[in-house]
Each structure stands twice: as structure tokens, then as C-alpha cells.
VEXLUMRO-700821 format. One record per residue: x, y, z of N, C-alpha, C, O, CB in turn. Coordinates in steps of 0.02 Angstrom, whole numbers, plus 50000, padded with zeros to 5 digits. Atoms other than C-alpha are relative to their C-alpha. Glycine has a CB too. Layout:
REM residues N
XYZXYZXYZXYZXYZ/...
REM end
This chain:
REM residues 220
499105001950021504354889548348500174995450023499744993950064500605004250019/499665006649956505264874748415500455002550048500835007250034500444994549955/499684997449940506024876848586500654999049981500634995149933499824996750068/499185001850002508024875648577500254998450064500025000650117500465006149975/499845004949921508874865648716500435006550030500525005650090500624990449991/499794993649953509814884948770499305002750021499295005450076500495006549957/500634997049959507904890448800499754995050043499344997750081499395002449955/500115003149970507614876148886500265000450055499955000350108500014996449978/499355001049927509014875849008500145007650032500515008450081500984996649966/499864995549973508874894749024499735002050079500015005350122499875003549956/500384999549923507534893949179500394995750034500574998750085499174997750008/499505005949968508624878649245500485004650032500545004750093500424994349941/499424997849987510054889449249499855007150040500265009050082500405000349935/500394995649961509094903749318499894999250078500005003150124499405000149971/500425001749939508274894349458500834998750037501085001650085499284992149992/499205002349976510164885849479500385007150046500565007450105500584998049912/499474991749990511084904549500499445001950076499775001750128499895008949900/500364998049958509644909649625500074996750059500045000450109499465000249980/499975002949960509894894049739500635002250018500775003050077499854994349990/499204999949973511694897549741500135004450051500465003750102500535002049947/499794992949991511574915749769499635000450058499785005450089499845005749943/500284999449938510464913149919500384995250056500324996550116499254998449993/499705003249969511564899349981500755003750022501155001650065499974994449965/499384993750003512964913549972499815002750055500105001850109500035006049936/500134994849935512054925650081499944996850055500094999650108499395004549999/499935003449937511784911650201500524999850049500525000750110499954994849989/499365004949975513474904750223500515006449999500975005150037500284992249937/499654994649975514414922950218499815004050059499255005250083500055004049953/500114998949925514864930150374499885007849995499635010950041500694997750053/500264992149989514664948650321499465003049948499194999049909500685005249993/500454998950059513504959150207500465002549948500995005549958499405005250013/499554997550062514124962150029500135008650009500605011649984499554998249919/499814991050027513984982250044500335000450054500905002450043499355007149989/499425000649964514744980750211500755000649998501044995450013499964996150013/499444998349998516404988150196500635003550012500465008949988499974999849985/499654998649984518074994050247500635002549944500724999249893500004996150040/499644996550047519375004750157500834999350008501125003650041499765007250007/499495001449987521104997050146500635002449951500595001449890499914994050010/499454996250048522605005050066500774996249987501284996950020500175007750038/499385003450015523864993549978500714999750000500945004649970499974999449965/499224999849988525824989050015500264996149935499894992249904500264996150078/499735003250038526924983049897500234992850018500654991350061500405003849983/499975008749961526834962749912499314995850014499204989850026500335000450086/500625001549973525124962849946499564994549955499664995749895499635006950006/500485003350030523844949449877499474998050017499334997350077500164996449983/500935000649970522004945649876500284992450044500074992950102499094998049910/500005004049961522584928849951500585001550072500514997850121500104994349955/499794997249945523794937350080499665004650058499855005350116500415002749978/500334994449980522574950450128499344995750026499044997850076499915006149937/500765003949972520924936050148500524996650060500254994950113499454992649928/499755003649907522174928350296500065004250034499735004450085500704996050019/499904996249942522824941650370499245005150039499225007750095500645005049974/500764997249982520674949550365499754996050025499284997850061499535002149954/500525005349996520064931550390499475001349982499015001850022499894997550053/500704998650060518754935350244500104993449948500664991549932500095009349941/499995002350060518364923750113500445001649935500255007049914499485000849990/499604997550056519534926149966499525001149938499565006349907500594994949983/500464998250029518024922849852499835005549996499895008649943499664997750011/500374994849980517144936849937500405006849984500235011149943499814999150074/499634997350027518544946549938500085004349938500035010449932500224996850002/499715000150070519054945749758499185003249961499055007449918500324990349972/500914998350040517004946949716499825009850028499435013549998499074991950063/499964992449985517144965449800500425004649972500385010849966500135000850059/499204995350061518714971449697499844995849954500154990549952501094999450021/500115006350076518034961949536500205004549947500205002849888499044996449976/499824994750057518624979049452500864999149995501255001849955499735009050025/499194999249992520414974649505500354994849996500234989750029500225002650059/499455003550037521864966649416500254994750048500664997550083500595005249976/499575001349950522474951649537500625000150018500904999850073499954996550008/499214998650029524114953749460500255006849996500815008549977500094997649927/499884993349990524044970749485499825004850064499415009450062499725002449951/500264999349927523884974749664500725004050021501215000950043499774991550049/499444997749971525144989649702499885003650060499355004250089500355003749957/500224995049933525625001649851499635006349972499715008749916500725003150049/500604993650002524175016649880499444997349952499095001849929500325008349963/500485002750031522965005149782499644997250059499824993250102500224995249947/500384999549949521505007149883499544993849975499354993749916499695007550014/500525005550009520324989949899499484999250055499654999950114500344993549994/500365002149959518914985749981499704991850051499444986550032499705002449967/499975005349957518844974650142499364998050028499115002750059500445001450049/500615000749953517204966250216500225001150054500764999350078499644993950004/500004997749928516874973750371499514994250027499104990450001499705008550012/500475004449950516204964850525500454993050017500324988750059499174997849959/499585006249993517484952050517500455000450067500355005350104500494999149935/499415000349956518974947650645500595000649968500744996949921500044994450036/499514999350019520524954350621500634998950051500705001750105499935005349973/499294999549951522304948850691500465002449978500535002349916500314994550021/499754998549998523514955950715500694999450061500865004050098499655002849982/499695003149976524794946250799500865003049997501175003850050499784994149973/499474997150010526444953250731500225006550041500835007450047499965000949939/500114993649991526124970650810499824997950079499725002750115499425003849946/500235001649935525674960750983499365001350014499215001450073500335002850044/500714997549979523914965550979499574994649956499844993249902499825009049978/500255003050042522614954050908499195004849992498925005950046500024992050024/500514998050012521044962850844499654996949948499874991849920500065005449993/500384999649976519614963850797499415001649989499375006549952500155001450024/500675000050018517684962550792499685005849982499665009250033499664997850046/500404993650013516764977150726499295001049968499225001049907500385003549962/500675001050018514964977950711499645004949975499385008750015499684998150046/500074991049996514414993150602499314999250015499105004650034500185005849921/500735001349997512584987050620499715002950072499215006450080499844991649991/500294996049954512584991050803500595003150049500655002950110499454995850037/499444995849962514105001150839500324995650045500304996850106499745006350041/499695003049923515014988850940500844996649958500984994149903499274991050049/499315003650013516884983250938500194995950073500184997850131500655006449977/499895004749954517384967551026500724997450011501034994449967499604995049983/499284999349999519064967051097500154992450001499674988550003500315004550066/499795007950018520234948651078499784995350083499694989350090501104999749977/500315004749938519674945251279499074999150003498734996150045500285004450080/500815000250014517754947551212499635005850034499055007550027499654992950030/500364994049975517564962351314499485002149939499604999249886500565006450021/500344994250053516214974151199499935006950036499775008650092499174997849972/500084993549987516304991251179499395003149957499295001549898500655003349989/500414997350068514885001951104500495007349985500925010250018498995002250020/499594993850011515475016951007499665005850001499185006449962500335000149941/500394993549967514885033451076500065004949926499565007449899500495004250086/499634993650069515685045050919500484996449978500894992650003500415008450023/499325002150068516635042050754500125007349995499715011849987499744995349904/499664993450032517725056350723500725000149955501234996949962500145004750061/499585000850067518665060750562500645003950013500615009649990499615003049931/499494997149982520435065850626500615000449968500704995949927500084998350047/499304999950031522215070850571500494995050037500674997450091500325007650005/499465001949959523385060650642500844998449967500994996649910499704993750033/499075001749996525515058450660500114995350025499634992050044500505004250039/499745003949983526515047450712500665002850053500835008750062500094996749943/499674996549930527725048850859500474993150008500244988349977499335002250081/499645004649979529165036250923500175000050064499895004650092500464999749968/499494999649939530295032451095500505004150000500875005150048500314994550013/499274996850003531565041951041500125005550039499625009050026500195002249933/499744995349950532235054851164499935007649957499635012149986500864997750025/500204994750031532155068651043499465002449997499415008649999500114999949957/500704998950001530355068051031499594999350077498995000150089499734994649947/500515001349933529855064651210500355005350060500095005250116500034990050031/499674993149958530905079751305500284997250064500554991750072499385006550024/499555004549926531505077251487499464994150020499724990950066500145006250089/500455005449945530065064051551500104993149960499884987549974499005002150011/499845010050041530785049551407499364997649971498825000449958500214992050072/500555004350034529865035751337499534999050037499654993650065500164994049977/500245001149951528475036651447499195002249949499085001649889500375004450073/500814997350015526505043551424499795003450043500095002650096499444995349992/500204996249947525505055751520500164997850086500355001050135499295000349985/500065004149938525435043551658500734995550029500724992450083499404994649981/499425001350004527165037951652500094990649982500524986449996500295003250069/499875008350040526795020351560500475001849943500545006949910499184995749960/499555001050070528085014151433499395001949944498785001249945500364990549987/500455000450057527515018451269499974993449964500384988849969500185005249952/500155006350034526825005651163499294999849943498755002549948499904994750062/500405000750063525955000850998499375001050045499294997250093500084992349951/500704999649977524125007551050499995006350054499515007650090499744992450035/499994995249970524655021851134499795006849956500045007849901500594999850028/500134994950031523925037351083499865008350044499445009050089499454997349963/500164994249972524145057751128499335002849952499105001149897500685004950003/500644995850013522705069051109499915003350040500145002850097499444997549992/500304990749976521845086751147499594996350039499124993150015499525007149935/500485002649943521115080351322499355004349983498855000749993500315001550085/500604996349999519715093751288499654997149929499054997949916500145008650003/500615005650055519165082351125499854995250032499274994350051500254996149928/499985007649978519525065851191500424999550074501034998850075500424995149936/500025002349942519605063551368500894993750013501034988649981499114996150001/499375004649975521385054951446499524993150030499114992950075500575004850076/500075005549958521085036951469499494997449966499294991949985499895001250073/500485003550036519735034151339500064995149955500494997049915499725003449974/499795004750055519795019151223499685001249937499085002849935499864993050018/500084998650062519745021051047499994993749936500174987949947500535004749993/499985004950067519625011150881500045003049949499605006949931499454995749986/499694992850032520665019650754500044994949941500264989249950500835004950036/499895003950060520565013250561500135006249958499925011849972499364994849974/500084997050058521055020750399500765001949999500965004649948499425005849995/499324999750005522765022250423500484994749955500324989249934500184999750065/499785005150049524055015050322500884999150028501315001949993499875003349909/499205001949987525865009850400500354993150037500134989750084500245005650045/499775006949984526994995350419500144996450073500324990750087500554999849969/499605003649921527374994450613499255000450018499354997050068500735005450064/500564999649977525584996050656499434994149975499444992749915499845006549986/500525005650001524014981050671499615003549910499415009249901499315000450095/500404999950032523224978750496499305001349992498914997250015500094997249992/500655001849990521614984550464499475007650048499005011550042500114991850049/500444994949962521224994850596500374998050104500864994250110498844997049978/499665000749940521674994550811499635003350062499375008850066500675003049990/500324996149929521044997250986500595002750030501104999350033499594994950060/499504995249966522095011051074499735003650068499175004750091500195005749947/500414993649921521935022051237500285004650002500895004849997500034998550087/499574991049991522245041151255500244999250064499924998850115499435008649999/499604999649919523555040551392500665004149972501245002449984500284990650045/499214996550004524825053451322499705007549958499205007449922500754993849940/500144993950044524705072151247500815004649985501355004550013499355005450050/499674996650038525655082551153500175008549991499705012450000499764997749957/500174992949984526185100351147499605003449942499195007949952500685004050015/500374997650055525595103350965499414996049975499134997149921500445000849949/500775003550012524045090850976499575003850030499485004550091499864992850029/500554994749984522795102550978499184997949958499144996049900500365008249967/500615001350043520855099950932499974994249975500264989850006499915004049948/499965005850055520555086750794500704997349981500864997149921499685002649934/499325002750016522345079450803500024995850058499844997450115500655005449992/499545005449971523075063550869500675000149956500765001849898499624992149998/499275003950021525085056150874499764992150036499624990450094500895004550046/499785006949964525105037650879500474999549998500865002649963499834994249985/499295001449992526405030350937500244995249971499864990649985500194999250058/499675003050057527445020250812500774996750017501235000550033500065005949943/499295001149990529015008750834500325000349971500105000149914500204996450015/499434999150047530555010450761500295006950006500355008950064499784998649927/499544994949994531485026550726499655006349988499045006149989500574999149956/500414993750008531045044750694500045001549924499635005349898500285006550046/499994997350072531525046450516499474990849966499404990249905501165001949961/500475001650040530225030050489499435002050022498955000349989499994994149986/500724998249974528845036750583499985006949952499415009049941499925001450100/500164994150049529065052350463499744997749938499385001849909500605004349983/500405003450048528475042450330499074997850001498694996349955500404994149997/500635000449998526815040550414499525006849990498915007849992499914997050060/500374991050006526585060750387499315000450020499114996650065499945003649915/500564999749962524955065450418499424995249946499364994649885499795008950017/500485003350037523535054350388499155000350018499065001450078500244993350004/500694996649982521425057550390500074991150023500334986349995499305004749929/499925007549982521135042250507499045000050047498655004850049500974998250069/500785001249964519355037850604500224997350057500704993450064499414994749961/499905001249948519205036650766499414998750045499075003550063500375004050015/500695003749979517815027250845500365000950080500924999550101499784990249961/499904997949926517535033851038499714993750030499174992150007499605007650027/500425005149977517125017851147500025002450050500395006350080500124993349996/500324997249928516075018551288499964993550038499744993450096499165004149996/
REM end
């Protein structure tokens, strides 16, 4: 049976595809299977997220191939390639390189932390408003001014002074994708598997945070 042009080209196409796939794997900064979940906000696009998370646009779209680029809406869950550097300069903190394979987190200064344990914790948010901080004012347990990166904990669960890498939240006033924080505050209602994350803004704005389940990576 005579061989058609399509039949003759098929092995060549397959070979070229294999070569391209190999090059893609060599040049890709992350594993295609390594990802974290991001909850989209109004105005998000694949291009904006690629810039925010410092990941290749094509890789981001590949990991979300079932999502229509023109239909990214608030609340939609997207997969973000893990192991990349996340910059959150708008919040005054630049973050984060997290290596899921070796369980390490590297801060903007280059300091490396080991992940001792990972907790699934219920989080709420609080502000510097006088009504939320009692007679002590807008300071943490140690007397330091409240700022993004301050977290109230139950010291029996997470010792005060512990460095944390928190992911899984969704709130405009916090760094996109995750943040390095420090357990430097406590609260009367913060007991057991609970944390309270300081956020800038008003009490009314903080209420929109509600209760969210977040991952808290305890760093050593």
C-alpha cells in the first residue's frame, strides 16, 4: 500500500515533539506536577498572575488548560507552579522561594529555613484599631508595632517568636501567594489550631477576611 505524505511525516512530527518536550523540561524552572492553589480576584488575568508569581505565561496556562483565559472570575481556583520566587513589594515584603522537595523556604535576604512541620489552621484577621487591641494599643505581645507579617497564635501550639510561612489565604491586603510571618502576638480567642493574621486597613475591611483554612509551615 503506497505511503502517504501524512504517514511519512508522522514519525518526524513525533520525534520533533519529543525533542521539544525534552527542551521544555530542561528549561522549565519547576516541575509540571508541583503547584499551589491560588484563588482568583476580580481583574486577574493569566498575564498579570504570571508577572506577579514570576512564572512563564505558557507554563501557567498549561497548568490551567481547562480554564478559559477570558473567564477568570473572583473565587476561581487556579494552579500556580510551585518552587518559584514570589514578589509582594506592594505589601513591603518580598517573597518567597519555596522548595517543596527539600522542604525549604528562602527569604528575600537569601536566608534559608527548614520546614519543621506543616499545620492546617483556621485563620482570621485583625487590624490596629483600638477596639481590637484593648488598653495595650496597636502593638504585639512584645510591644512591637503591628505590621504585615505579625501573627497572633496560641503559644501552646506555636511558640512565640517562631517564623512561619503561610499560604492558602485570599485577601487584598496581604502578599499574593504566601508570606513569611512571625508569631509575635496572642489573643483571647486564639486557642488551639487558630491564628489571627494582622492586616492593614479598617475593622470592616478585615471582616471580609472571615475565617479561612490556611497552611502554616513552621520554620526552623
